[in-house]
N, C-alpha and C positions, 0 to 999 in steps of 0.2 A: 743641490745629486745630481751626478749623472755619468755617465764613464766620458773617457777623459776621451781628449786630443793636446800635444803639448804645439806650444813654439816654443822654439832655444835661438832667441834676439839680442839685441842692444843698441835701445835706441833708437829704433826705428819700426812704426809699426801697420808697415806694408802688409805684411802678411798676417797681423789681429783683421783687419778688415775684408784677405780675400779671405778667411775661416767662417772671417763668422757671415757673409756673404752664400753662404752655403746655408744645408740644411742641419739644423740644429739642434731637432726633439731629442729629450735624454743626452745630452753633450753637457758637457765640463770643459771649456779651453784654460788649460792650467799655460801660464804664461813664463819662464827664467826666463826673466830680464836683467839677470846679474845683478842682479839688486840694487841695480841703477837710484839713484835719485836725482839724477838733475833732470830728468822734463818725464812723460808723461807717453804712457806706450795705449794707456784708454781713456778721451772721454762720451761724451754725449750720444754725439750723434754714432759714433760705435756699439756705444748699451742702446739704443735705438732700434738699429739693419742686428744686434743679434735677439734682440726683444723681437721682433719683424718675421726672425727666421730662426723661434724655439728654437733658440740655447740657456738650456739651464740656468748656469752661470759661467763664473771665471773667476779663475785666480789669477793674479802677477805677482810675482815678485820683480818687482820697480811700483814705479809711478800712474794715481790715473786723476785727470781730472775731471772735473764739474761733476764734482763728487753730491752734492746737492739736487744737480738730475738726474746724474744719474742712477742714486734713493729713489728716486721717484716712481723708474723703473721695475717689471717685474719680468727682473733678473737675479741672480745675488751673486754680488762682487765682495770682489777683499785683496787688500793689495795691500803692499809698506804703509804706501801714503798718499801724500793728493802732492801736487806741483803745478804750475799754470800752465809750461811751458808744450808744447806740443812738439813728440820723437822726427826725427829727418823718414821722411820715406824715399829710400832704394834699393828697399827689394832684398835685404840679402836680412840672409836666415836660416833658419833651418826648418822643420816641421818630420810631428811620429818616431821622436825617437825618444828616453827616458832618458829627461830630464830631472836632475837630486837641490834642490833648496831647503835651508830649515830641518837637512838633518833625514829630512822621507827623501826614496825616488817616488816619480808619476810614471807612469811606461806609459803609449796608449793603446788604449781598450779593460784598463784592468778601471775599476770605477773610484769615484768621489763621494764623498758621506761628509756632508758639511751644514753645517745652522749657523746661531746668530754669534755663538760660544764656539766656532773655531771648527 
């Protein structure tokens, strides 16, 4: 649970690394990955970086990889699915805008509360 920071991107996780490199205490990164199931937007190294910088969690409208290792970190992670393929890294995407998926709009600065059941 934490204050929302948003990203909107598609099959490019460059901005995820930038966000997780920043101080994240009390924050949750909400990634609108367009629902793509063709590659992963978060892997174990990004989850470790997020944990190191104090992020509370990440919600991905897309896929993650390295799920066994991610589950051993102290950061909450929710995603549509897993996929072994890494994303491209072109630096394309947007940050700090309202994103909508699953019938819910997530706005920067609002709060997200989640547990094992959603």
